[in-house]
N, C-alpha and C positions, 0 to 999 in steps of 0.2 A: 657882141656883133649886133648891129642894127639892120632890120630889114627896111624895105621902102614904105611899108605901112607904118603909120604913126602909132597905132595901138599894139604893135608887137615888138617886144624886146626879147632877145635871146642872150643868155649869159654863157660864157665859156670859163670854167674854172680848172686850173691845173694845180694839183697838189704837188709841191716841190719835194716833200718828204717821200712821196711814192717813187718819184724819179730817182732820188738820191739812193733809196733802198735797193734799187735795181742795179745801180752802178757800184756803189760801195757795199761790199759784202764783208761781214765780219771774219776776221782771222780765226781759223780753227786749229790748225797744225801747230805743234809746239815751236818749230823753228820760225813760224810767222808771229805767233804770240810774243816771242822773245825779241822780236825786231825793234819794237818801241821801247824806249827806256823811260825811267821816271814816272811809271804808271800811265804812260801814253796809251791811247786806245788804237789798236791796229785794224785796218780795213784792207781788203784786197780789191784792186781796180783791174778789170779785165778789159783790154783795149786790143786793137788789131796789132799793135806792136808787141803785145805779150801781157803778162801778168805783173802787176806793180803793187807794192805795198805802200800804204800811206798811214801816217800817225796823226791823231788829234791829240794835241799836247795838253797837259794840265797847265793851269794858269802859272806863269812865271818861267815856263820852258818853251823853247822853239828849236827849230832845226829839223832836219830830215827824220831824225830818229828821237826827237825830244831830248837831245843830248846837251844842249846849251841852256844854262840858267841865266836869266836876266831878272834881277829884282824889280818889283814895281817901284817906280820913282816916288809915288805918293807915300809909300810905306817908308822909304828911306828918309824922306823929308819929315814925316811925322815922328819917326822913332829911328834915328841913326844908329842906335845901339844894336838894332836887329841885324845889320851887316857889319862884319869884321873886316876892315881894310888894312892891308899891310903895304908898305911902300918902301922903295929903295931908290937910290940915285946911282945912275950908271952914265958916265961921260956927260955930265951936266943934264941928263934927261931924268925925269921922275917917272917911275913905273909903279902902278898900283894893281892890286889884284884882291879879290874878295874870297873869303872862305866862309863856310857855314857849318 
């Protein structure tokens, strides 16, 4: 924020991690801790609509509860043997799925 005087400069700093810590609270109850899968980190968000759970997923996982695995494409391209693909044909369509 600048004032009308040339020699005065005011700075305003907002620390986002402080704001986030007030909104996202760590889960503490067992039922909340079990909400996130695949080692996802659970947080509680309190809003006017109620209390909601949020997961921060580990790399390779996404979804509301970190329940969906998506391999990194660069890892697949550099070492395709890391992902095992199975495929089958059904009415002239090919379906592939991976397992790990």
